[in-house]
VEXTI-940929 format. One record per residue (C-alpha): residue number from 1; residue in one letter; chain; x, y negated, z. Coordinates in steps of 0.05 Angstrom, whole numbers. Layout:
BEGIN
    k  r  c       u       v       w
  NUM  A  A       X       Y       Z
...
This chain:
BEGIN
    k  r  c       u       v       w
    1  X  A   -2010    -216     719
    2  X  A   -1976    -261     761
    3  X  A   -1919    -220     768
    4  X  A   -1912    -206     702
    5  X  A   -1910    -279     685
    6  X  A   -1854    -285     733
    7  X  A   -1801    -238     704
    8  X  A   -1828    -266     632
    9  X  A   -1798    -331     660
   10  X  A   -1747    -300     685
   11  X  A   -1713    -261     627
   12  X  A   -1729    -325     584
   13  X  A   -1691    -371     634
   14  X  A   -1629    -312     628
   15  X  A   -1624    -314     557
   16  X  A   -1627    -392     553
   17  X  A   -1566    -393     602
   18  X  A   -1532    -336     573
   19  X  A   -1537    -366     510
   20  X  A   -1513    -431     527
   21  X  A   -1455    -396     561
   22  X  A   -1443    -371     495
   23  X  A   -1448    -436     459
   24  X  A   -1403    -468     509
   25  X  A   -1341    -425     505
   26  X  A   -1362    -423     423
   27  X  A   -1338    -500     436
   28  X  A   -1289    -497     486
   29  X  A   -1251    -437     430
   30  X  A   -1262    -494     372
   31  X  A   -1244    -548     416
   32  X  A   -1170    -510     428
   33  X  A   -1149    -491     366
   34  X  A   -1178    -564     342
   35  X  A   -1124    -589     385
   36  X  A   -1083    -550     367
   37  X  A   -1096    -560     284
   38  X  A   -1081    -639     306
   39  X  A   -1004    -608     347
   40  X  A    -989    -584     273
   41  X  A   -1017    -639     232
   42  X  A    -968    -681     280
   43  X  A    -909    -639     270
   44  X  A    -921    -623     348
   45  X  A    -911    -548     352
   46  X  A    -903    -549     430
   47  X  A    -967    -592     423
   48  X  A   -1002    -530     382
   49  X  A    -970    -476     419
   50  X  A    -992    -500     487
   51  X  A   -1077    -500     458
   52  X  A   -1060    -439     409
   53  X  A   -1050    -402     473
   54  X  A   -1107    -441     515
   55  X  A   -1143    -425     441
   56  X  A   -1129    -351     450
   57  X  A   -1158    -336     519
   58  X  A   -1216    -383     505
   59  X  A   -1228    -349     435
   60  X  A   -1231    -274     473
   61  X  A   -1176    -253     435
   62  X  A   -1151    -282     361
   63  X  A   -1161    -242     289
   64  X  A   -1093    -240     246
   65  X  A   -1096    -313     220
   66  X  A   -1099    -337     287
   67  X  A   -1039    -289     306
   68  X  A    -999    -312     252
   69  X  A   -1020    -385     272
   70  X  A    -996    -373     340
   71  X  A    -924    -336     326
   72  X  A    -908    -395     275
   73  X  A    -921    -442     319
   74  X  A    -872    -416     377
   75  X  A    -815    -396     323
   76  X  A    -818    -469     300
   77  X  A    -808    -499     373
   78  X  A    -756    -439     372
   79  X  A    -722    -449     319
   80  X  A    -718    -524     333
   81  X  A    -711    -536     403
   82  X  A    -632    -549     428
   83  X  A    -633    -545     494
   84  X  A    -624    -462     514
   85  X  A    -665    -459     573
   86  X  A    -723    -484     540
   87  X  A    -706    -438     474
   88  X  A    -715    -380     517
   89  X  A    -783    -401     542
   90  X  A    -806    -397     478
   91  X  A    -778    -332     464
   92  X  A    -795    -297     520
   93  X  A    -863    -321     502
   94  X  A    -865    -307     432
   95  X  A    -836    -227     462
   96  X  A    -906    -238     505
   97  X  A    -941    -253     447
   98  X  A    -920    -195     404
   99  X  A    -938    -147     451
  100  X  A   -1011    -171     463
  101  X  A   -1022    -186     391
  102  X  A    -999    -106     381
  103  X  A   -1058     -82     428
  104  X  A   -1105    -120     394
  105  X  A   -1076     -81     336
  106  X  A   -1055    -139     288
  107  X  A    -986    -130     288
  108  X  A    -940    -123     231
  109  X  A    -880     -77     229
  110  X  A    -852    -132     177
  111  X  A    -835    -166     248
  112  X  A    -790    -120     268
  113  X  A    -718    -147     258
  114  X  A    -734    -216     283
  115  X  A    -772    -183     349
  116  X  A    -707    -138     359
  117  X  A    -664    -204     356
  118  X  A    -718    -247     403
  119  X  A    -709    -187     454
  120  X  A    -631    -202     449
  121  X  A    -642    -272     460
  122  X  A    -688    -267     514
  123  X  A    -678    -283     584
  124  X  A    -673    -200     604
  125  X  A    -639    -169     547
  126  X  A    -660     -96     533
  127  X  A    -614     -68     486
  128  X  A    -657       2     483
  129  X  A    -717     -45     467
  130  X  A    -691     -83     413
  131  X  A    -650     -18     391
  132  X  A    -728      -2     364
  133  X  A    -742     -49     329
  134  X  A    -674     -55     305
  135  X  A    -673      17     272
  136  X  A    -741      20     251
  137  X  A    -733     -53     213
  138  X  A    -672     -34     177
  139  X  A    -701      29     156
  140  X  A    -755      -9     124
  141  X  A    -714     -76      93
  142  X  A    -659     -30      68
  143  X  A    -601     -74      30
  144  X  A    -654    -139      33
  145  X  A    -634    -132     115
  146  X  A    -610    -199     128
  147  X  A    -541    -197     157
  148  X  A    -556    -238     221
  149  X  A    -591    -166     245
  150  X  A    -538    -114     217
  151  X  A    -497    -144     271
  152  X  A    -548    -163     332
  153  X  A    -556     -76     314
  154  X  A    -495     -58     316
  155  X  A    -484    -106     373
  156  X  A    -546     -69     418
  157  X  A    -521       2     400
  158  X  A    -454     -23     426
  159  X  A    -489     -49     502
  160  X  A    -527      11     501
  161  X  A    -455      57     496
  162  X  A    -426      22     551
  163  X  A    -484      30     589
  164  X  A    -489      91     576
  165  X  A    -455     161     622
  166  X  A    -436     228     598
  167  X  A    -464     265     544
  168  X  A    -508     202     535
  169  X  A    -452     165     519
  170  X  A    -415     210     481
  171  X  A    -481     220     435
  172  X  A    -483     134     431
  173  X  A    -409     136     406
  174  X  A    -428     187     354
  175  X  A    -478     148     332
  176  X  A    -440      88     329
  177  X  A    -396     118     291
  178  X  A    -444     139     233
  179  X  A    -481      72     248
  180  X  A    -410      44     233
  181  X  A    -410      77     151
  182  X  A    -476      68     143
  183  X  A    -482     -23     162
  184  X  A    -409     -25     122
  185  X  A    -442       8      57
  186  X  A    -496     -42      67
  187  X  A    -441     -98      74
  188  X  A    -421     -80      19
  189  X  A    -473     -62     -41
  190  X  A    -514    -122     -10
  191  X  A    -448    -173     -24
  192  X  A    -450    -189      57
  193  X  A    -398    -234      84
  194  X  A    -337    -207     111
  195  X  A    -344    -239     180
  196  X  A    -413    -193     190
  197  X  A    -354    -128     155
  198  X  A    -306    -161     214
  199  X  A    -357    -163     276
  200  X  A    -376     -90     249
  201  X  A    -295     -74     260
  202  X  A    -297    -112     327
  203  X  A    -348     -71     361
  204  X  A    -324      -4     334
  205  X  A    -251     -14     351
  206  X  A    -281     -21     422
  207  X  A    -309      48     429
  208  X  A    -250      73     392
  209  X  A    -194      54     405
  210  X  A    -144     115     391
  211  X  A    -144     179     340
  212  X  A    -140     219     420
  213  X  A    -212     197     411
  214  X  A    -238     198     337
  215  X  A    -214     269     321
  216  X  A    -252     306     357
  217  X  A    -317     282     329
  218  X  A    -288     312     266
  219  X  A    -304     367     262
  220  X  A    -365     365     276
  221  X  A    -374     312     225
  222  X  A    -352     355     181
  223  X  A    -411     403     194
  224  X  A    -455     356     192
  225  X  A    -454     331     126
  226  X  A    -501     310      80
  227  X  A    -524     380      31
  228  X  A    -526     328     -29
  229  X  A    -451     329     -61
  230  X  A    -458     254     -76
  231  X  A    -472     232      -2
  232  X  A    -425     288      26
  233  X  A    -364     262     -15
  234  X  A    -387     181       0
  235  X  A    -390     207      79
  236  X  A    -319     245      66
  237  X  A    -292     174      37
  238  X  A    -321     132      92
  239  X  A    -289     175     151
  240  X  A    -220     180     113
  241  X  A    -215     108     114
  242  X  A    -221      93     184
  243  X  A    -173     156     193
  244  X  A    -129     117     155
  245  X  A    -145      49     187
  246  X  A    -131      86     263
  247  X  A     -62     108     238
  248  X  A     -89     174     247
  249  X  A     -69     203     170
  250  X  A     -20     254     190
  251  X  A     -74     293     232
  252  X  A     -95     366     204
  253  X  A    -174     326     217
  254  X  A    -157     290     159
  255  X  A    -129     352     117
  256  X  A    -196     378     133
  257  X  A    -237     322     115
  258  X  A    -197     323      50
  259  X  A    -207     396      45
  260  X  A    -283     399      54
  261  X  A    -274     329       2
  262  X  A    -241     385     -57
  263  X  A    -293     434     -36
  264  X  A    -350     396     -69
  265  X  A    -302     367    -127
  266  X  A    -238     402    -139
  267  X  A    -220     343    -194
  268  X  A    -228     296    -156
  269  X  A    -158     239    -162
  270  X  A    -182     208    -102
  271  X  A    -176     268     -65
  272  X  A    -111     308     -92
  273  X  A     -77     245     -80
  274  X  A    -101     251     -10
  275  X  A     -90     317     -10
  276  X  A     -19     308     -31
  277  X  A       4     265      30
  278  X  A      -9     326      78
  279  X  A      42     376      24
  280  X  A     117     376      55
  281  X  A     171     373      11
  282  X  A     169     420     -56
  283  X  A     100     448     -35
  284  X  A      57     378     -62
  285  X  A      95     390    -133
  286  X  A      35     445    -159
  287  X  A      -9     385    -133
  288  X  A      23     341    -174
  289  X  A      25     377    -241
  290  X  A     -54     376    -227
  291  X  A     -62     305    -219
  292  X  A     -17     293    -282
  293  X  A     -47     342    -315
  294  X  A    -128     310    -293
  295  X  A    -111     227    -310
  296  X  A    -104     191    -366
  297  X  A     -79     135    -309
  298  X  A       3     115    -344
  299  X  A      22      79    -284
  300  X  A      -4     147    -234
  301  X  A      29     190    -286
  302  X  A      97     145    -277
  303  X  A      91     150    -206
  304  X  A      72     220    -192
  305  X  A     133     245    -247
  306  X  A     180     195    -200
  307  X  A     153     224    -135
  308  X  A     158     296    -165
  309  X  A     232     285    -182
  310  X  A     246     266    -119
  311  X  A     216     323     -92
  312  X  A     260     369    -133
  313  X  A     322     338    -119
  314  X  A     304     344     -49
  315  X  A     285     422     -55
  316  X  A     351     427     -90
  317  X  A     317     447    -163
  318  X  A     374     401    -204
  319  X  A     359     422    -267
  320  X  A     282     405    -264
  321  X  A     291     341    -219
  322  X  A     344     329    -277
  323  X  A     288     336    -330
  324  X  A     242     304    -290
  325  X  A     282     245    -273
  326  X  A     290     241    -350
  327  X  A     225     240    -368
  328  X  A     198     175    -315
  329  X  A     168     115    -356
  330  X  A     148      56    -332
  331  X  A     180      16    -271
  332  X  A     194      83    -250
  333  X  A     249     102    -308
  334  X  A     305      69    -280
  335  X  A     300      99    -211
  336  X  A     287     169    -253
  337  X  A     341     158    -282
  338  X  A     389     154    -218
  339  X  A     361     208    -193
  340  X  A     385     247    -263
  341  X  A     451     224    -254
  342  X  A     447     254    -180
  343  X  A     438     317    -205
  344  X  A     483     326    -253
  345  X  A     536     295    -204
  346  X  A     510     358    -156
  347  X  A     524     411    -206
  348  X  A     584     385    -234
  349  X  A     639     433    -200
  350  X  A     588     481    -219
  351  X  A     586     469    -294
  352  X  A     635     490    -332
  353  X  A     681     530    -360
  354  X  A     752     494    -330
  355  X  A     761     445    -278
  356  X  A     774     398    -339
  357  X  A     704     402    -364
  358  X  A     667     416    -302
  359  X  A     699     336    -276
  360  X  A     678     311    -344
  361  X  A     603     326    -324
  362  X  A     614     259    -274
  363  X  A     626     223    -342
  364  X  A     547     237    -358
  365  X  A     526     224    -296
  366  X  A     567     145    -296
  367  X  A     529     144    -359
  368  X  A     461     157    -327
  369  X  A     466     108    -268
  370  X  A     495      52    -315
  371  X  A     428      78    -351
  372  X  A     398      55    -295
  373  X  A     428     -10    -281
  374  X  A     469      17    -222
  375  X  A     542      21    -213
  376  X  A     580      90    -250
  377  X  A     647      69    -218
  378  X  A     638     127    -158
  379  X  A     624     169    -207
  380  X  A     682     159    -259
  381  X  A     727     167    -192
  382  X  A     718     235    -197
  383  X  A     713     240    -286
  384  X  A     784     266    -307
  385  X  A     838     224    -299
  386  X  A     895     201    -357
  387  X  A     945     251    -333
  388  X  A     889     300    -327
  389  X  A     874     288    -412
  390  X  A     941     288    -422
  391  X  A     952     364    -401
  392  X  A     889     382    -445
  393  X  A     921     348    -516
  394  X  A     871     283    -491
  395  X  A     796     313    -521
  396  X  A     754     265    -552
  397  X  A     691     315    -551
  398  X  A     666     352    -488
  399  X  A     598     382    -488
  400  X  A     574     387    -423
  401  X  A     549     461    -422
  402  X  A     491     460    -365
  403  X  A     456     394    -407
  404  X  A     473     397    -475
  405  X  A     505     328    -478
  406  X  A     583     311    -502
  407  X  A     621     270    -472
  408  X  A     688     240    -497
  409  X  A     732     243    -435
  410  X  A     803     215    -460
  411  X  A     782     151    -513
């Protein structure tokens, strides 16, 4: 009986002690949170941060609301602190808090981009870890991603590339190329500043400095193009733009990309124009005709007509070049007439039944040159002389058999 009473007394004392300890812990928890709150009221966020840290220990952990208060206080200090050394200490602190918050099950992925940035700004930057959060954060935020995070994300990948070796570095180079296109598209669609695009291009230029580094990637790039037609064409256009910027536009790989584009959209004027640059001499003429038949742009038609006349002339197709040159319009009209004049002169000595008639072609060549705003003196010097006119009874009209034009050789 006495022993039973003793046990009862002991148990009661233990429970009383336990309850008292719990009350003390709760009071300490509440006190730390109160002091933290007072720091917030006074705009003393360093004090608030200190007591929120103490409250986390005293309270045995935090709920979501208190985690938000702790993180908010630390971030406020980071944003306001001007001493870089102290700022890094608080950045390290917020990163440790993220880890504890994640362990407690309260971390939200909406913090990912900010977390990645803090990792890069911390006393021990970890590009690979930051990359994890940047990639997840950018995927979630899409075009709402702040441009500073885009630059940080690409910089983190660049640091990973510089630290890697062998196959890993090769893979990261490919990723930097694909990320460059993805981020550049974001910059354009989201209306980000030119400085952001310049920063991306600067990092890419550190990795890809010449055609020799970029061209080996093209075959695999084409193989891995998206199945969606529009997405594939956009990817092709972006890569062509990069090749052009690197001076690789006369390469076989550039042509392979253009052909891949035309396979997906045979009627694309832009693709046909890109193909045109790869076609030497008269081989370009069928493509020019194809483009002219598919466009309503008068300026483009005028330019292509002139280019066609030029190519025909260089190929020795003088009659064809003459007709095309005369059909040139707009700002190319003068140049087209000049080509027509050259064609007439080039065929002069093979058009006509007599030397006199053949020399009359030079009169027409001079007329065309003068209509083009150029001097016709060189052609007129080859036309019939006054003595030749006398010998031919000074004819006032000679029809040029090749051109169906009548000239007056002896005015």
